[in-house]
gemmi code that builds the backbone of each chain (N, CA, C; Angstrom):
import gemmi

chains = {
    "A": [
        ("UNK", (-35.074, 209.842, 67.174), (-36.081, 208.488, 67.674), (-37.101, 209.135, 68.547)),
        ("UNK", (-38.486, 208.284, 68.745), (-39.264, 209.204, 68.528), (-39.658, 208.586, 70.350)),
        ("UNK", (-39.262, 209.324, 71.388), (-39.466, 208.731, 72.915), (-41.030, 208.906, 72.925)),
        ("UNK", (-41.554, 208.134, 74.095), (-42.874, 208.575, 74.634), (-42.118, 209.210, 75.482)),
        ("UNK", (-42.897, 210.232, 76.000), (-42.297, 211.775, 77.139), (-42.411, 211.059, 78.223)),
        ("UNK", (-43.494, 210.727, 78.509), (-43.158, 209.941, 79.957), (-42.550, 209.198, 80.330)),
        ("UNK", (-41.243, 208.890, 79.113), (-40.437, 207.383, 79.329), (-39.042, 208.726, 80.166)),
        ("UNK", (-39.173, 209.974, 80.317), (-37.986, 210.292, 80.539), (-36.807, 210.331, 79.799)),
        ("UNK", (-36.831, 210.086, 78.960), (-35.720, 210.014, 77.261), (-35.150, 208.532, 77.409)),
        ("UNK", (-35.698, 207.761, 78.310), (-35.432, 206.510, 78.083), (-36.107, 206.113, 76.737)),
        ("UNK", (-35.473, 204.956, 76.432), (-35.975, 204.212, 75.304), (-36.234, 202.751, 76.223)),
        ("UNK", (-37.669, 202.241, 75.275), (-38.072, 200.632, 75.776), (-36.724, 199.884, 75.734)),
        ("UNK", (-36.009, 199.391, 75.411), (-34.799, 198.770, 75.631), (-33.989, 199.304, 76.801)),
        ("UNK", (-34.514, 200.399, 77.358), (-33.362, 201.249, 78.484), (-34.099, 200.325, 80.064)),
        ("UNK", (-35.393, 200.411, 79.557), (-36.186, 199.696, 80.925), (-36.026, 198.628, 80.744)),
        ("UNK", (-36.143, 198.454, 82.686), (-35.356, 196.962, 83.298), (-36.498, 196.300, 83.153)),
        ("UNK", (-36.212, 194.731, 83.071), (-37.556, 193.931, 83.049), (-37.320, 192.526, 84.192)),
        ("UNK", (-38.400, 193.141, 84.540), (-39.219, 192.513, 86.046), (-38.670, 190.747, 85.882)),
        ("UNK", (-38.445, 190.062, 85.048), (-38.000, 188.721, 85.086), (-36.350, 188.700, 85.375)),
        ("UNK", (-35.807, 189.615, 84.826), (-34.463, 189.640, 84.230), (-33.914, 189.675, 85.879)),
        ("UNK", (-34.650, 190.617, 86.605), (-33.636, 190.829, 87.693), (-34.657, 189.874, 88.840)),
        ("UNK", (-35.449, 189.530, 88.456), (-35.786, 188.539, 89.764), (-34.609, 187.205, 89.873)),
        ("UNK", (-34.788, 186.789, 88.257), (-33.232, 185.986, 87.993), (-32.021, 186.483, 88.810)),
        ("UNK", (-31.528, 187.275, 88.751), (-30.653, 188.271, 89.519), (-30.732, 187.747, 90.741)),
        ("UNK", (-31.794, 188.336, 91.021), (-31.959, 188.191, 93.052), (-31.835, 186.405, 93.507)),
        ("UNK", (-32.348, 185.585, 92.896), (-32.573, 184.505, 93.717), (-31.027, 183.871, 92.931)),
        ("UNK", (-30.402, 184.495, 92.145), (-28.932, 183.445, 91.592), (-28.237, 184.465, 93.112)),
        ("UNK", (-28.325, 185.445, 93.360), (-27.592, 186.073, 94.761), (-27.454, 185.474, 95.679)),
        ("UNK", (-28.969, 185.072, 96.017), (-29.224, 184.251, 97.717), (-29.076, 183.153, 97.082)),
        ("UNK", (-29.122, 182.688, 95.981), (-29.106, 180.952, 96.330), (-27.010, 180.586, 96.537)),
        ("UNK", (-26.596, 181.586, 96.009), (-24.687, 182.052, 95.979), (-24.647, 182.221, 97.277)),
        ("UNK", (-25.096, 183.044, 98.195), (-24.775, 183.686, 99.299), (-25.056, 182.368, 100.125)),
        ("UNK", (-26.592, 181.820, 100.212), (-26.828, 181.239, 101.287), (-27.092, 179.436, 100.932)),
        ("UNK", (-27.878, 179.468, 99.823), (-27.937, 177.793, 99.407), (-28.719, 177.373, 99.945)),
        ("UNK", (-28.292, 175.750, 100.412), (-28.938, 175.054, 101.780), (-28.881, 175.488, 103.299)),
        ("UNK", (-27.593, 176.504, 103.368), (-27.235, 176.133, 104.773), (-28.317, 176.565, 105.529)),
        ("UNK", (-28.272, 175.877, 106.949), (-29.114, 175.972, 107.750), (-28.663, 177.453, 108.600)),
        ("UNK", (-30.021, 177.575, 109.025), (-29.847, 179.834, 109.927), (-28.725, 179.058, 110.731)),
        ("UNK", (-27.805, 180.509, 110.838), (-26.393, 180.020, 111.724), (-26.314, 181.899, 112.172)),
        ("UNK", (-27.101, 181.895, 113.518), (-26.136, 183.275, 113.547), (-25.398, 184.211, 113.756)),
        ("UNK", (-23.982, 183.075, 113.493), (-22.755, 184.357, 113.313), (-22.858, 184.491, 112.025)),
        ("UNK", (-23.410, 183.953, 110.732), (-23.541, 184.050, 109.600), (-24.324, 185.276, 109.081)),
        ("UNK", (-25.398, 185.479, 109.811), (-26.370, 186.268, 108.867), (-25.869, 187.471, 108.391)),
        ("UNK", (-25.003, 188.217, 109.470), (-24.658, 189.643, 108.394), (-23.902, 189.443, 107.102)),
        ("UNK", (-23.429, 188.560, 107.422), (-22.026, 187.691, 106.118), (-23.352, 187.643, 104.874)),
        ("UNK", (-23.978, 186.854, 105.291), (-25.117, 186.055, 104.560), (-25.948, 187.416, 103.982)),
        ("UNK", (-26.730, 188.386, 104.507), (-27.216, 189.574, 104.167), (-26.687, 190.414, 103.191)),
        ("UNK", (-25.268, 190.815, 103.622), (-24.428, 191.642, 103.180), (-24.106, 191.293, 101.150)),
        ("UNK", (-23.932, 189.820, 101.760), (-23.649, 189.124, 100.334), (-24.685, 189.493, 99.045)),
        ("UNK", (-25.962, 188.989, 99.740), (-27.321, 189.180, 99.201), (-27.072, 190.478, 98.264)),
        ("UNK", (-27.065, 191.381, 99.210), (-27.371, 192.969, 98.496), (-26.131, 193.356, 97.836)),
        ("UNK", (-25.257, 193.113, 97.798), (-23.814, 193.208, 97.337), (-24.118, 192.552, 95.835)),
        ("UNK", (-24.548, 191.009, 95.974), (-24.645, 190.382, 94.518), (-25.286, 191.102, 93.865)),
        ("UNK", (-26.400, 191.310, 94.517), (-27.630, 192.112, 93.354), (-27.254, 193.179, 92.750)),
        ("UNK", (-26.735, 194.341, 93.686), (-26.153, 195.234, 93.419), (-25.054, 195.565, 92.133)),
        ("UNK", (-24.168, 194.763, 91.881), (-23.165, 193.970, 91.357), (-24.048, 194.041, 89.847)),
        ("UNK", (-24.878, 193.053, 90.350), (-25.255, 192.480, 88.593), (-26.049, 193.232, 88.567)),
        ("UNK", (-26.737, 194.351, 88.886), (-28.129, 195.448, 88.331), (-26.638, 196.300, 87.818)),
        ("UNK", (-25.702, 197.134, 88.538), (-24.845, 198.067, 88.058), (-24.121, 197.480, 86.916)),
        ("UNK", (-24.236, 196.369, 86.396), (-23.260, 195.781, 85.400), (-24.107, 195.969, 84.204)),
        ("UNK", (-25.478, 196.188, 84.566), (-26.485, 196.369, 83.043), (-26.078, 197.711, 82.357)),
        ("UNK", (-25.725, 198.207, 83.193), (-25.107, 199.591, 82.960), (-26.202, 200.399, 82.117)),
        ("UNK", (-27.167, 200.764, 82.931), (-28.518, 201.212, 82.371), (-28.434, 202.673, 83.315)),
        ("UNK", (-29.365, 203.482, 83.038), (-28.889, 204.854, 83.286), (-30.547, 204.977, 84.668)),
        ("UNK", (-30.169, 203.926, 85.549), (-31.071, 203.850, 86.912), (-30.264, 204.025, 88.407)),
        ("UNK", (-30.800, 204.173, 88.907), (-30.131, 204.353, 90.441), (-31.153, 203.044, 91.050)),
        ("UNK", (-30.518, 202.587, 91.813), (-31.170, 200.938, 92.753), (-30.793, 201.265, 93.908)),
        ("UNK", (-31.733, 200.731, 94.826), (-31.970, 200.857, 95.829), (-32.693, 198.658, 96.559)),
        ("UNK", (-31.220, 198.572, 97.385), (-31.694, 196.821, 97.786), (-31.773, 196.593, 98.838)),
        ("UNK", (-32.660, 195.823, 99.313), (-33.098, 195.638, 100.990), (-33.119, 194.300, 101.174)),
        ("UNK", (-32.457, 193.879, 102.423), (-32.760, 192.410, 102.285), (-33.494, 192.434, 103.743)),
        ("UNK", (-33.717, 191.639, 103.581), (-34.582, 190.914, 105.115), (-33.731, 189.799, 105.599)),
        ("UNK", (-33.564, 189.142, 106.536), (-33.238, 187.840, 106.349), (-34.056, 187.751, 107.903)),
        ("UNK", (-34.983, 186.410, 107.829), (-35.772, 185.947, 109.644), (-35.111, 184.376, 109.509)),
        ("UNK", (-35.255, 184.215, 110.695), (-35.096, 182.889, 111.243), (-36.611, 182.325, 111.148)),
        ("UNK", (-36.907, 181.365, 110.491), (-38.390, 180.613, 110.703), (-38.577, 180.398, 112.033)),
        ("UNK", (-39.270, 181.147, 111.981), (-39.670, 180.371, 114.153), (-41.352, 181.030, 114.297)),
        ("UNK", (-41.704, 180.674, 113.168), (-43.615, 180.630, 113.189), (-43.722, 182.172, 113.256)),
        ("UNK", (-43.033, 183.367, 113.268), (-42.837, 184.249, 113.546), (-44.388, 185.334, 112.041)),
        ("UNK", (-45.236, 186.231, 112.421), (-45.549, 186.572, 110.821), (-44.357, 187.787, 110.582)),
        ("UNK", (-44.252, 188.373, 109.547), (-43.887, 189.249, 108.623), (-44.570, 189.766, 107.770)),
        ("UNK", (-44.324, 191.023, 107.555), (-45.396, 191.684, 106.712), (-44.093, 192.859, 106.154)),
        ("UNK", (-44.549, 193.019, 104.932), (-43.668, 193.821, 104.265), (-44.541, 194.922, 103.200)),
        ("UNK", (-44.472, 196.528, 103.360), (-45.097, 197.207, 102.305), (-44.224, 198.630, 101.874)),
        ("UNK", (-44.413, 199.346, 100.869), (-43.902, 199.862, 99.933), (-44.601, 200.811, 100.108)),
        ("UNK", (-44.334, 202.461, 99.518), (-44.878, 202.975, 99.289), (-43.768, 204.313, 98.112)),
        ("UNK", (-44.135, 204.368, 97.364), (-43.460, 205.276, 96.322), (-43.742, 206.588, 96.026)),
        ("UNK", (-43.166, 207.250, 95.204), (-43.634, 208.873, 94.746), (-42.572, 208.771, 93.577)),
        ("UNK", (-42.924, 208.161, 92.334), (-41.857, 208.358, 91.213), (-42.624, 208.064, 90.136)),
        ("UNK", (-42.146, 207.530, 88.595), (-41.992, 208.111, 87.549), (-42.866, 206.624, 86.930)),
        ("UNK", (-44.258, 206.411, 86.638), (-44.552, 205.145, 86.967), (-44.152, 204.190, 85.570)),
        ("UNK", (-43.783, 205.173, 84.698), (-43.612, 204.237, 83.149), (-42.085, 204.093, 83.211)),
        ("UNK", (-41.612, 204.331, 84.029), (-39.906, 204.389, 83.924), (-39.179, 203.346, 85.200)),
        ("UNK", (-39.649, 203.498, 86.768), (-39.109, 203.143, 87.784), (-39.804, 201.959, 88.233)),
        ("UNK", (-39.591, 201.328, 88.913), (-40.330, 199.980, 89.479), (-39.533, 199.200, 90.885)),
        ("UNK", (-40.266, 198.018, 91.268), (-39.808, 197.302, 92.276), (-40.364, 195.693, 91.756)),
        ("UNK", (-39.321, 195.401, 92.523), (-39.691, 193.713, 92.437), (-39.434, 193.447, 93.956)),
        ("UNK", (-40.170, 192.083, 94.224), (-39.704, 191.874, 95.860), (-39.589, 190.658, 95.408)),
        ("UNK", (-38.759, 189.403, 95.718), (-38.641, 188.591, 96.209), (-38.289, 187.112, 97.460)),
        ("UNK", (-39.369, 186.859, 97.618), (-39.081, 185.641, 98.843), (-38.791, 184.609, 98.232)),
        ("UNK", (-37.813, 184.020, 99.475), (-37.109, 183.153, 99.034), (-36.896, 182.202, 100.661)),
        ("UNK", (-37.182, 180.908, 100.505), (-36.815, 180.172, 102.136), (-36.089, 178.806, 101.673)),
        ("UNK", (-35.618, 178.638, 102.595), (-34.783, 177.081, 102.602), (-35.684, 176.640, 103.950)),
        ("UNK", (-35.255, 175.401, 104.527), (-35.951, 175.127, 105.693), (-35.684, 175.573, 107.057)),
        ("UNK", (-35.096, 176.561, 106.914), (-34.561, 177.398, 108.234), (-34.713, 178.918, 108.309)),
        ("UNK", (-34.184, 179.167, 106.634), (-34.248, 180.961, 107.014), (-35.132, 181.451, 105.764)),
        ("UNK", (-35.901, 182.770, 106.177), (-36.418, 183.344, 104.823), (-36.138, 184.527, 105.152)),
        ("UNK", (-35.624, 184.657, 103.248), (-35.176, 186.046, 103.117), (-36.313, 187.107, 102.046)),
        ("UNK", (-36.499, 187.860, 102.226), (-37.230, 188.998, 101.621), (-36.284, 189.715, 100.966)),
        ("UNK", (-36.260, 189.953, 99.866), (-34.802, 191.085, 98.831), (-36.274, 191.754, 98.112)),
        ("UNK", (-36.165, 193.595, 98.038), (-36.951, 194.362, 97.412), (-35.618, 194.753, 96.772)),
        ("UNK", (-36.029, 194.717, 95.302), (-35.447, 195.902, 94.561), (-36.527, 196.967, 94.151)),
        ("UNK", (-35.611, 198.235, 94.069), (-35.902, 199.180, 93.626), (-35.125, 199.821, 92.480)),
        ("UNK", (-35.941, 200.640, 91.727), (-34.788, 201.030, 90.252), (-35.432, 202.546, 90.004)),
        ("UNK", (-34.601, 203.132, 89.914), (-35.481, 204.887, 89.858), (-34.618, 205.625, 88.499)),
        ("UNK", (-35.462, 205.669, 87.077), (-34.654, 206.158, 86.253), (-33.760, 207.346, 86.829)),
        ("UNK", (-32.593, 207.833, 86.123), (-31.925, 209.114, 86.653), (-32.401, 210.021, 85.573)),
    ],
    "B": [
        ("UNK", (-40.532, 231.363, 86.651), (-40.335, 230.290, 85.638), (-41.214, 229.779, 85.336)),
        ("UNK", (-41.182, 229.404, 83.797), (-42.601, 228.724, 83.212), (-42.473, 227.277, 83.084)),
        ("UNK", (-43.643, 226.786, 83.259), (-43.229, 225.225, 83.739), (-44.563, 224.744, 84.430)),
        ("UNK", (-45.000, 223.603, 83.941), (-46.383, 222.917, 84.623), (-46.145, 222.605, 85.663)),
        ("UNK", (-47.017, 222.348, 86.767), (-47.062, 221.968, 88.227), (-46.447, 220.556, 87.943)),
        ("UNK", (-45.803, 220.322, 89.099), (-45.369, 218.898, 88.809), (-46.455, 217.900, 89.471)),
        ("UNK", (-46.745, 216.721, 89.161), (-47.244, 215.656, 89.322), (-46.574, 214.444, 90.032)),
        ("UNK", (-46.787, 214.184, 91.149), (-46.057, 213.486, 91.653), (-45.124, 212.416, 90.886)),
        ("UNK", (-44.010, 212.219, 90.414), (-43.297, 211.593, 89.826), (-42.576, 212.038, 88.779)),
        ("UNK", (-43.138, 212.911, 88.393), (-42.864, 213.970, 86.714), (-41.766, 214.878, 87.305)),
        ("UNK", (-41.135, 215.302, 85.860), (-39.960, 216.051, 85.785), (-39.950, 217.090, 86.500)),
        ("UNK", (-39.273, 217.270, 87.481), (-39.243, 218.978, 88.066), (-39.823, 220.232, 86.850)),
        ("UNK", (-40.430, 221.073, 87.397), (-40.978, 222.082, 86.620), (-39.428, 223.400, 86.064)),
        ("UNK", (-38.992, 222.499, 85.142), (-37.926, 223.888, 84.364), (-38.356, 224.311, 83.270)),
        ("UNK", (-37.577, 224.982, 82.636), (-37.951, 225.438, 81.523), (-38.638, 224.090, 79.720)),
        ("UNK", (-38.773, 224.379, 78.855), (-38.789, 223.257, 78.574), (-37.595, 222.954, 77.770)),
        ("UNK", (-37.721, 221.595, 77.110), (-36.602, 220.868, 77.078), (-36.273, 219.876, 78.313)),
        ("UNK", (-35.000, 218.903, 77.934), (-34.577, 218.234, 78.851), (-33.834, 218.782, 80.059)),
        ("UNK", (-34.204, 217.547, 81.200), (-34.314, 218.237, 82.408), (-32.854, 218.702, 82.424)),
        ("UNK", (-32.392, 219.333, 83.010), (-30.879, 219.591, 83.391), (-30.525, 218.740, 84.446)),
        ("UNK", (-29.372, 218.168, 85.071), (-29.355, 217.561, 86.449), (-28.363, 218.408, 87.319)),
        ("UNK", (-28.972, 219.354, 87.637), (-28.067, 220.006, 88.265), (-28.330, 219.623, 89.965)),
        ("UNK", (-27.227, 219.446, 90.516), (-27.479, 218.985, 92.215), (-28.034, 220.050, 93.099)),
        ("UNK", (-29.350, 219.784, 93.340), (-30.235, 220.718, 94.461), (-29.321, 221.436, 94.963)),
        ("UNK", (-30.011, 222.624, 94.940), (-29.342, 223.716, 95.997), (-29.381, 223.723, 97.414)),
        ("UNK", (-28.781, 224.335, 98.363), (-29.090, 223.813, 99.900), (-29.957, 223.934, 100.814)),
        ("UNK", (-31.007, 224.737, 99.973), (-32.172, 224.660, 100.463), (-33.145, 223.514, 99.752)),
        ("UNK", (-32.941, 222.773, 98.851), (-33.663, 221.800, 98.030), (-33.410, 220.583, 98.833)),
        ("UNK", (-32.172, 220.151, 99.465), (-31.539, 218.845, 99.627), (-32.435, 218.117, 100.972)),
        ("UNK", (-32.286, 216.923, 100.575), (-32.823, 215.732, 101.397), (-32.420, 216.001, 102.883)),
        ("UNK", (-33.048, 216.176, 103.586), (-32.605, 216.228, 104.939), (-33.062, 214.913, 105.980)),
        ("UNK", (-31.530, 214.092, 106.350), (-32.032, 212.534, 106.577), (-32.300, 213.057, 107.961)),
        ("UNK", (-31.900, 213.699, 108.775), (-32.213, 213.704, 110.240), (-33.707, 214.379, 110.123)),
        ("UNK", (-34.317, 215.231, 109.809), (-35.597, 215.774, 109.730), (-36.444, 214.182, 108.868)),
        ("UNK", (-35.789, 213.589, 108.036), (-36.835, 212.340, 107.796), (-37.250, 211.369, 108.924)),
        ("UNK", (-35.935, 211.138, 109.275), (-35.774, 210.330, 110.331), (-37.297, 210.339, 111.366)),
        ("UNK", (-36.601, 211.823, 112.060), (-37.716, 212.146, 113.224), (-39.151, 211.766, 112.437)),
        ("UNK", (-38.970, 212.147, 111.291), (-40.715, 212.127, 110.586), (-41.108, 210.558, 110.860)),
        ("UNK", (-39.945, 209.836, 110.615), (-40.665, 208.454, 110.412), (-40.957, 207.484, 111.787)),
        ("UNK", (-40.299, 208.030, 112.455), (-40.050, 207.687, 114.594), (-41.344, 208.229, 114.815)),
        ("UNK", (-41.996, 209.501, 114.445), (-43.031, 209.944, 114.691), (-44.271, 209.180, 114.307)),
        ("UNK", (-44.528, 208.994, 113.022), (-45.189, 207.949, 112.666), (-45.388, 206.696, 113.041)),
        ("UNK", (-44.514, 206.237, 113.254), (-43.910, 205.069, 113.676), (-44.651, 204.536, 115.118)),
        ("UNK", (-43.990, 205.530, 115.745), (-45.004, 205.635, 117.601), (-46.445, 206.049, 117.695)),
        ("UNK", (-46.457, 207.010, 116.412), (-48.191, 207.030, 116.770), (-48.816, 206.094, 116.441)),
        ("UNK", (-48.581, 205.259, 115.357), (-49.443, 204.279, 114.994), (-49.378, 202.808, 115.593)),
        ("UNK", (-48.192, 202.745, 115.966), (-48.245, 201.706, 116.813), (-47.477, 201.158, 118.724)),
        ("UNK", (-47.400, 202.476, 118.862), (-47.502, 202.587, 120.254), (-48.191, 201.769, 121.157)),
        ("UNK", (-47.597, 200.895, 121.779), (-48.682, 200.056, 122.796), (-49.586, 198.901, 121.944)),
        ("UNK", (-49.423, 198.738, 120.752), (-50.077, 197.797, 119.716), (-49.657, 196.619, 119.828)),
        ("UNK", (-50.237, 195.712, 119.591), (-50.070, 193.947, 120.062), (-49.787, 193.378, 118.238)),
        ("UNK", (-49.205, 192.808, 118.063), (-49.191, 192.000, 116.974), (-50.492, 191.338, 116.112)),
        ("UNK", (-50.607, 191.800, 115.476), (-52.324, 191.310, 114.888), (-51.784, 190.698, 113.087)),
        ("UNK", (-51.950, 189.526, 113.150), (-51.419, 188.834, 112.025), (-53.092, 189.129, 111.435)),
        ("UNK", (-53.718, 189.272, 111.146), (-54.980, 189.908, 110.581), (-54.859, 191.763, 110.340)),
        ("UNK", (-54.535, 192.772, 111.251), (-53.982, 193.814, 110.515), (-52.909, 194.450, 110.125)),
        ("UNK", (-51.581, 193.356, 110.226), (-50.293, 193.887, 110.389), (-50.410, 194.195, 108.748)),
        ("UNK", (-50.731, 193.216, 107.575), (-50.577, 193.889, 106.486), (-50.923, 195.512, 106.069)),
        ("UNK", (-52.246, 195.245, 106.458), (-52.817, 197.094, 106.495), (-52.016, 197.886, 107.345)),
        ("UNK", (-51.430, 197.331, 108.296), (-50.924, 198.573, 109.058), (-49.572, 199.352, 108.368)),
        ("UNK", (-49.090, 198.463, 108.002), (-47.639, 198.421, 107.197), (-47.829, 199.182, 106.252)),
        ("UNK", (-48.960, 199.245, 105.176), (-49.262, 199.771, 104.254), (-49.475, 201.291, 104.329)),
        ("UNK", (-50.880, 200.861, 105.686), (-50.976, 202.884, 105.936), (-49.719, 203.518, 106.593)),
        ("UNK", (-48.962, 202.844, 106.711), (-47.593, 203.225, 107.632), (-47.106, 203.654, 106.680)),
        ("UNK", (-46.701, 203.473, 105.632), (-45.491, 203.622, 104.736), (-46.476, 204.977, 103.798)),
        ("UNK", (-47.692, 204.568, 103.514), (-48.570, 205.725, 102.674), (-48.513, 207.341, 103.292)),
        ("UNK", (-48.585, 207.028, 104.981), (-48.878, 208.511, 105.897), (-47.231, 208.563, 105.566)),
        ("UNK", (-46.264, 207.861, 105.891), (-44.454, 208.472, 105.487), (-44.744, 209.241, 104.274)),
        ("UNK", (-44.782, 208.758, 103.707), (-44.703, 209.427, 102.145), (-45.662, 210.040, 102.225)),
        ("UNK", (-46.741, 210.404, 102.361), (-47.128, 212.057, 102.515), (-46.956, 212.809, 103.000)),
        ("UNK", (-46.490, 212.687, 104.520), (-45.236, 213.427, 104.966), (-44.195, 214.038, 104.791)),
        ("UNK", (-43.441, 213.230, 103.778), (-42.641, 213.675, 102.941), (-42.781, 214.676, 102.595)),
        ("UNK", (-43.963, 214.464, 101.179), (-44.352, 215.132, 100.449), (-44.405, 216.714, 100.122)),
        ("UNK", (-44.559, 216.446, 101.839), (-45.290, 217.933, 102.571), (-43.747, 218.966, 102.511)),
        ("UNK", (-42.430, 218.165, 102.716), (-41.150, 218.708, 103.165), (-40.734, 219.539, 101.906)),
        ("UNK", (-39.933, 220.723, 102.480), (-39.612, 221.961, 101.506), (-38.866, 221.006, 100.211)),
        ("UNK", (-37.913, 219.772, 100.252), (-37.311, 219.386, 99.226), (-37.903, 218.206, 98.594)),
        ("UNK", (-39.075, 218.109, 98.751), (-39.650, 217.309, 98.152), (-40.118, 217.147, 96.473)),
        ("UNK", (-40.137, 218.111, 96.139), (-40.172, 218.332, 94.619), (-39.026, 217.906, 93.757)),
        ("UNK", (-38.151, 217.705, 94.479), (-37.110, 217.541, 93.131), (-36.760, 216.190, 93.574)),
        ("UNK", (-37.344, 216.020, 94.400), (-37.158, 214.048, 94.471), (-38.230, 212.614, 94.538)),
        ("UNK", (-37.555, 211.917, 94.271), (-38.125, 210.762, 94.072), (-38.022, 210.231, 95.582)),
        ("UNK", (-39.486, 209.324, 95.521), (-39.260, 208.770, 97.419), (-39.513, 207.454, 97.218)),
        ("UNK", (-38.768, 206.473, 97.942), (-39.338, 204.737, 98.021), (-39.254, 204.854, 99.647)),
        ("UNK", (-40.403, 204.669, 100.388), (-40.703, 204.189, 101.851), (-40.602, 202.540, 101.650)),
        ("UNK", (-40.392, 201.381, 102.445), (-40.285, 200.669, 102.771), (-40.570, 200.207, 104.010)),
        ("UNK", (-41.584, 199.770, 104.291), (-41.829, 199.163, 106.098), (-41.830, 197.957, 106.414)),
        ("UNK", (-41.146, 197.787, 107.136), (-41.259, 195.858, 107.133), (-41.908, 195.905, 108.861)),
        ("UNK", (-42.632, 194.863, 108.834), (-43.548, 195.016, 110.108), (-43.228, 193.548, 110.785)),
        ("UNK", (-42.579, 192.888, 111.661), (-42.716, 191.877, 112.021), (-42.948, 191.224, 113.667)),
        ("UNK", (-42.967, 190.369, 113.720), (-43.781, 189.587, 114.989), (-42.321, 189.360, 116.010)),
        ("UNK", (-42.337, 189.750, 117.101), (-41.298, 189.007, 118.109), (-41.691, 187.721, 118.238)),
        ("UNK", (-40.795, 186.699, 117.915), (-41.133, 185.460, 118.291), (-40.050, 184.927, 118.922)),
        ("UNK", (-38.776, 185.161, 119.390), (-37.735, 185.030, 119.290), (-36.571, 184.388, 118.586)),
        ("UNK", (-37.071, 184.303, 116.843), (-37.038, 184.470, 115.732), (-35.637, 185.636, 115.409)),
        ("UNK", (-34.695, 184.839, 115.178), (-33.770, 186.081, 114.727), (-34.196, 186.994, 113.469)),
        ("UNK", (-33.559, 188.176, 112.774), (-34.044, 188.957, 111.975), (-32.815, 190.010, 111.483)),
        ("UNK", (-32.570, 190.340, 110.047), (-31.566, 190.898, 110.094), (-31.880, 191.929, 108.862)),
        ("UNK", (-31.882, 193.090, 108.885), (-32.281, 193.423, 107.788), (-31.191, 194.586, 107.379)),
        ("UNK", (-31.104, 194.574, 105.573), (-29.654, 195.116, 105.146), (-30.286, 195.817, 103.768)),
        ("UNK", (-29.759, 196.553, 103.595), (-29.551, 197.851, 102.264), (-28.839, 197.969, 101.908)),
        ("UNK", (-28.346, 198.131, 100.661), (-27.707, 198.811, 100.059), (-28.060, 199.503, 99.000)),
        ("UNK", (-27.558, 201.033, 98.407), (-27.822, 201.628, 97.263), (-26.811, 202.267, 96.095)),
        ("UNK", (-27.544, 202.017, 95.183), (-26.402, 203.059, 94.267), (-26.693, 203.940, 93.762)),
        ("UNK", (-26.422, 205.476, 93.906), (-27.251, 206.658, 93.737), (-25.766, 207.439, 94.029)),
        ("UNK", (-26.500, 208.052, 93.302), (-25.104, 209.651, 93.321), (-25.334, 210.345, 95.368)),
        ("UNK", (-24.152, 210.099, 95.540), (-24.022, 210.412, 97.307), (-24.531, 212.122, 97.573)),
        ("UNK", (-23.629, 212.701, 96.407), (-24.290, 214.308, 96.815), (-25.780, 214.548, 96.964)),
        ("UNK", (-26.180, 214.152, 96.318), (-27.718, 214.291, 96.253), (-28.840, 213.690, 96.900)),
        ("UNK", (-28.534, 212.373, 97.284), (-29.344, 211.326, 97.716), (-29.417, 210.649, 98.894)),
        ("UNK", (-30.128, 210.563, 99.677), (-29.658, 209.688, 101.097), (-30.870, 209.259, 101.395)),
        ("UNK", (-30.902, 208.175, 102.725), (-31.796, 207.619, 102.958), (-31.911, 207.906, 104.894)),
        ("UNK", (-33.119, 207.832, 105.459), (-33.228, 207.381, 106.421), (-34.151, 207.040, 107.200)),
        ("UNK", (-34.004, 206.151, 107.986), (-34.406, 204.919, 108.648), (-35.005, 205.268, 110.359)),
        ("UNK", (-35.604, 204.275, 110.847), (-36.100, 203.882, 112.206), (-37.039, 203.239, 112.148)),
        ("UNK", (-36.361, 202.457, 113.435), (-37.209, 201.463, 113.977), (-38.005, 201.826, 114.942)),
        ("UNK", (-38.984, 200.807, 115.020), (-39.718, 201.003, 116.634), (-39.708, 199.642, 116.904)),
        ("UNK", (-39.517, 199.017, 118.459), (-39.428, 197.540, 118.985), (-40.640, 197.939, 120.202)),
        ("UNK", (-41.353, 197.438, 120.419), (-42.000, 197.037, 121.622), (-42.237, 195.199, 121.657)),
        ("UNK", (-42.455, 195.620, 122.828), (-43.015, 193.641, 123.204), (-43.392, 192.966, 122.124)),
        ("UNK", (-44.026, 193.237, 121.888), (-45.277, 192.365, 121.103), (-44.951, 192.604, 119.539)),
        ("UNK", (-44.274, 194.076, 118.864), (-44.582, 194.483, 117.178), (-43.355, 194.787, 117.016)),
        ("UNK", (-42.434, 194.783, 116.405), (-40.827, 195.613, 115.772), (-41.336, 195.947, 114.463)),
        ("UNK", (-40.994, 197.021, 113.690), (-40.733, 197.105, 112.401), (-39.675, 198.846, 112.348)),
        ("UNK", (-39.441, 198.512, 110.938), (-38.743, 199.502, 110.725), (-39.110, 200.573, 109.992)),
        ("UNK", (-38.563, 201.505, 109.230), (-39.404, 202.160, 108.369), (-37.864, 203.348, 107.619)),
        ("UNK", (-38.097, 203.301, 106.189), (-36.833, 204.022, 105.672), (-37.211, 204.460, 104.271)),
        ("UNK", (-36.599, 205.437, 104.339), (-36.717, 206.478, 102.878), (-35.818, 206.642, 102.014)),
        ("UNK", (-35.483, 206.966, 101.239), (-34.604, 207.333, 99.757), (-35.029, 208.230, 98.930)),
        ("UNK", (-34.361, 209.265, 99.336), (-34.427, 210.341, 98.073), (-33.259, 210.229, 97.120)),
        ("UNK", (-33.964, 210.672, 96.060), (-33.641, 210.402, 94.661), (-33.210, 211.641, 93.853)),
    ],
}
model = gemmi.Model(1)
for chain_id, residues in chains.items():
    chain = gemmi.Chain(chain_id)
    for i, (resn, *xyz) in enumerate(residues, 1):
        res = gemmi.Residue()
        res.name, res.seqid = resn, gemmi.SeqId(i, " ")
        for name, pos in zip(("N", "CA", "C"), xyz):
            atom = gemmi.Atom()
            atom.name, atom.element = name, gemmi.Element(name[0])
            atom.pos, atom.b_iso = gemmi.Position(*pos), 0.0
            res.add_atom(atom)
        chain.add_residue(res)
    model.add_chain(chain)
structure = gemmi.Structure()
structure.add_model(model)
structure.setup_entities()
């Protein structure tokens, strides 16, 4: 098999597709929160469900990657929120995706990082 | 030991052939307390006394994450690890905010360090993952 040496012995098929990850993350968020209004008591459970839902879906792909999923859940109160990330990895195989999702009262920011083993 | 100099993200400089997946030796392992201290230093240095400013916030977040990454690259265990630094900077206006992270990795070699900084006007946390 003729692999690009920069791909660390992975094939093109092994790499993750942004669109696929995006769909998985949005599914996980909708399944966890849906249209529910922001509720302080539920925040912990929602955040945990989102992150675990994403990880389960990613792990089910059975690709040779390690994953990091972070979730920021905030109440919409007019406050500003910024996120930045910076990495040291192999550009050809590793990647990240951020998904910003909101309903009327809640803002969810999910970042997924995948790093080739 | 033969091998080319490691560019960021490149495979470690082992002999030619597939890179062996040996766990890092003791001195080469990620140190979470050390990384956390580093992150805290950068946060305090950059944000101590600062008030949230919508125009500068996104460049603050980016600069802080880059500075943390550069400091981590200088650590002794850095050559064996990939590094992800994420910084979230939020304005405190009375709204609630929850941050959660989970990882799917090798517990024996990988790790995370996180620290947060809050003042009356500005809140952020930064963390780093070893791989």
